[in-house]
MIKE-748380 format. One record per atom (N, C-alpha, C): x, z, y. Coordinates in steps of 0.1 Angstrom, whole numbers, padded with zeros to 4 digits, always signed. Atoms other than C-alpha are relative to their C-alpha. Example, Ala and Ser with C-alpha at 12.3 -4.5 7.8 and 13.67 -1.06 7.14 Angstrom:
<recs>
+0009+0000-0012+0123+0078-0045+0009+0000+0012-0009+0000-0011+0137+0071-0011-0008+0008+0011
</recs>
This chain:
<recs>
-0010-0001-0010-0196-0326-0036+0005+0015+0002-0003-0014-0001-0197-0288-0037+0012+0004-0009-0011-0003+0010-0174-0286-0067+0013-0005+0004-0013+0006-0003-0147-0307-0052+0006+0006+0012-0006-0006-0013-0143-0288-0019+0011+0011-0003-0011-0010+0003-0123-0258-0034+0012-0007-0005-0011+0007+0006-0101-0283-0053+0007-0007+0012-0007+0007-0011-0094-0303-0021+0007+0010+0009-0007-0010-0009-0086-0271-0001+0012+0005-0007-0012-0004+0008-0062-0259-0029+0010-0010+0000-0009+0011+0000-0046-0293-0030+0007-0001+0014-0006+0001-0013-0041-0293+0008+0010+0012+0002-0009-0012-0001-0026-0258+0007+0013-0002-0007-0012+0002+0008-0002-0267-0021+0009-0011+0006-0008+0011-0005+0009-0299-0004+0007+0004+0013-0006-0004-0013+0016-0282+0030+0009+0012-0001-0008-0013+0000+0031-0249+0019+0015-0003-0003-0014+0003+0002+0063-0265+0006+0007-0005+0012-0006+0006-0012+0070-0284+0038+0001+0011+0010+0000-0010-0010+0062-0253+0059+0011+0010-0003-0010-0010+0003+0086-0230+0040+0013-0006-0005-0012+0006+0006+0113-0254+0030+0012+0004+0008-0011-0004-0008+0136-0246+0059+0003+0014-0001-0003-0014+0001+0132-0209+0056+0006+0004-0013-0006-0003+0013+0139-0209+0019+0014-0004-0001-0014+0005+0000+0171-0229+0024+0009+0009+0008-0009-0008-0008+0183-0205+0051+0003+0013-0005-0002-0014+0005+0180-0173+0031+0010-0001-0012-0010+0000+0012+0211-0167+0008-0006+0008-0011+0005-0007+0012+0202-0156-0027-0015-0001-0002+0014+0001+0001+0165-0154-0021-0007+0009-0010+0006-0009+0010+0159-0126-0047-0004+0013+0006+0004-0012-0007+0154-0099-0021-0015+0002+0000+0015+0000+0000+0117-0108-0018-0006+0003-0013+0005-0002+0014+0112-0109-0055+0002+0015-0004-0003-0014+0003+0128-0074-0058-0010+0009+0007+0009-0008-0008+0107-0060-0030-0014-0001-0006+0014+0002+0006+0075-0075-0045-0002+0007-0013+0000-0007+0012+0083-0061-0079-0001+0015+0002-0001-0014-0003+0091-0027-0065-0014+0005+0004+0013-0004-0006+0058-0026-0046-0011-0001-0011+0010+0001+0010+0038-0039-0075+0000+0010-0011-0002-0010+0010+0052-0015-0100-0004+0014+0005+0004-0013-0006+0047+0014-0076-0015+0001+0001+0015-0001-0001+0011+0005-0070-0006+0001-0014+0006-0001+0014+0005+0001-0108+0002+0014-0005-0002-0013+0005+0021+0034-0116-0008+0011+0008+0008-0010-0008+0003+0052-0087-0014-0001-0004+0014+0001+0004-0031+0039-0097-0002+0006-0014+0001-0006+0014-0024+0049-0134+0000+0015+0001-0001-0015-0002-0013+0084-0123-0013+0006+0006+0012-0006-0006-0043+0089-0100-0012-0001-0009+0011+0001+0009-0067+0076-0126+0001+0011-0011-0001-0011+0010-0053+0101-0152-0003+0013+0007+0002-0012-0007-0054+0129-0126-0015+0002+0002+0014-0001-0003-0090+0121-0117-0008+0002-0013+0006-0001+0013-0100+0118-0154+0001+0015-0004-0002-0014+0004-0085+0153-0161-0008+0009+0009+0008-0009-0009-0102+0168-0130-0015-0001-0004+0014+0001+0003-0136+0154-0139-0003+0006-0014+0003-0006+0014-0133+0164-0176+0000+0016+0001-0001-0015-0001-0123+0200-0166-0012+0005+0008+0011-0005-0007-0151+0203-0141-0013-0002-0008+0012+0002+0009-0176+0189-0166-0001+0011-0010+0000-0011+0010-0166+0216-0191-0002+0013+0006+0001-0013-0006-0164+0244-0166-0004-0002+0015+0004+0003-0013-0184+0237-0134+0003+0011+0010-0003-0011-0009-0177+0272-0119+0015-0001+0005-0014+0001-0004-0139+0264-0117+0003-0012+0009-0002+0012-0008-0144+0233-0096+0006+0003+0014-0006-0004-0013-0136+0251-0063+0015+0004-0001-0014-0004+0002-0103+0265-0077+0008-0012-0004-0008+0011+0004-0092+0232-0092+0001-0011+0010+0001+0011-0009-0102+0209-0064+0011-0001+0010-0012+0000-0009-0074+0220-0040+0012-0006-0006-0012+0005+0007-0047+0214-0065-0001-0015-0004+0002+0014+0003-0063+0181-0075+0003-0009+0012-0002+0008-0012-0062+0168-0039+0015+0000+0004-0014-0001-0002-0026+0180-0035+0008-0009-0009-0006+0009+0010-0016+0162-0067-0002-0015+0004+0002+0014-0004-0032+0130-0055+0008-0004+0012-0008+0002-0012-0014+0133-0022+0015-0003-0004-0013+0002+0004+0019+0136-0040+0002-0013-0007-0001+0013+0007+0012+0106-0062+0000-0011+0010+0001+0010-0011+0002+0086-0031+0013-0001+0008-0013+0000-0008+0034+0097-0013+0011-0008-0007-0010+0008+0008+0055+0082-0041-0002-0015+0002+0003+0014-0003+0037+0049-0036+0004-0004+0014-0004+0003-0013+0043+0050+0001+0016+0000+0001-0014+0000+0000+0080+0058-0005+0005-0013-0006-0003+0013+0006+0082+0027-0028-0002-0011+0010+0003+0010-0010+0066+0007+0000+0011-0001+0010-0011-0001-0010+0093+0019+0024+0013-0006-0006-0012+0006+0007+0120+0010-0001-0001-0015-0001+0002+0014+0001+0105-0024-0007+0002-0007+0014-0002+0006-0013+0104-0030+0031+0015+0000+0004-0014+0000-0003+0140-0019+0034+0008-0011-0008-0006+0010+0008+0150-0042+0006-0002-0014+0007+0003+0013-0006+0133-0071+0024+0008-0002+0013-0007+0001-0013+0150-0063+0057+0015+0000-0002-0014-0002+0003+0184-0056+0041+0007-0012-0004-0007+0012+0005+0192-0091+0031+0009-0005+0010
</recs>
């Protein structure tokens, strides 16, 4: 019986979600604003995580090669991470405006 419970819950969610959102989907003209906002946010998050990962990798590689320079590099590393994160926040704001602008 344990193995059937997630299947029954998923089936119940799938059967009720179309009825719950049928009226809202018919009321929105076009319907592609949400897809555009979702893609914008997803791509921004993907690019931001890739950029932050590369920045962190470079920081840790440079500190492992020259530990005495860690104090000098650390400030610029955190400023760079803040700039990368601000781009993701701007993309979130644009995605929110796209969603509201329909």
